[in-house]
N, C-alpha and C positions, 0 to 999 in steps of 0.2 A: 760395394754397390752391385745390385743385380738388376739387369734390364730384361723385361719380358720380350720374347720373340713371338710367341703365340701362347695359347692357354696351357700348353704342355711343356714348353721349352723356354729357357731363359739363358742369358749369357752373363758371366761374372765380369767384374772389372778387369780381371787379368785375361779375358778372352776365352774362358772355358765355357762350352755349351753344356748345360745341365738339364736333366729332367726336373721340371719345376716341383712336382709333387714330392720328390724325395731327395733332391739335390745331387743325385748320382750323375757324374759326368758322362757324356757320350764319348766313347773312345775316339781318339784321333784317327784311327784306321777305318772307322765306320763312315761310309759315304753319307752326305747330307745334302739337302737342297733348300733353297730359299726362293720364294716367289714374292715379288713386290706388288703392291696394290696397283701400280701404274702399268703393269704388264697386262695388256688387253686379252691375252690368252689364259691368264691365271684363273679367272672366274669360270670359264667353261671347263678348264681342267679340274677345278674343285668340284663342280657338278658331276663330272664323270667319275672322279675318285669317290664321291659320296655314293654313287650308284654301285660301284665296285664293292664298297664297304657293306652296303646293304645286302648285295648278292652273297657276300662272304659271311654274313651273320655277325657283323661287328657289334660290339657292345653299345648300349645306350650312351655310355660315357663318350665313346669315340664319335658317335653320330651327333651328340649334343655339341661336342667341341668343334667338330667339322661344320655344323650348321652355324655356330657362332662366327667362325672364320669366314664362311660364305657371306653372312650378313655384313661383316666388317668390309669385305671386298666390294659388296654391292653398294654400301653407303659411300665408300671412297670413290667409286666410279661415278656416282651421282654428284657428289660434292666437287670433284676435280676432273671433269670430263676432258679438259684441255691437256692434261698431263698423261693421258693414256697413250701407250705407244706399243709398237711391235717389239717383241723381245729381241735384243741384240742389235737393234737399229742404231744405237749410239756407239756401238763397237767398244763397250766398256769405258766410255768417256763420261 
């Protein structure tokens, strides 16, 4: 079974993170990061990252994927305003 993380990445049932388009694993030694919808700083960070992508001449595919994630985060914030929190405030609990 494969679970979607975002439009570009998935995780296999044995915990391997793969590039969804070709199934190639992301190496264990490569740093990764995950932002949750409830992180109230994630959406502003995504807007900033999109601006950096535009300045860097990112592909239409990258921008479309990023716009889709921004839309998902915006919808989540509207649908679940009471779960929004400062990152790290629960100290990993």
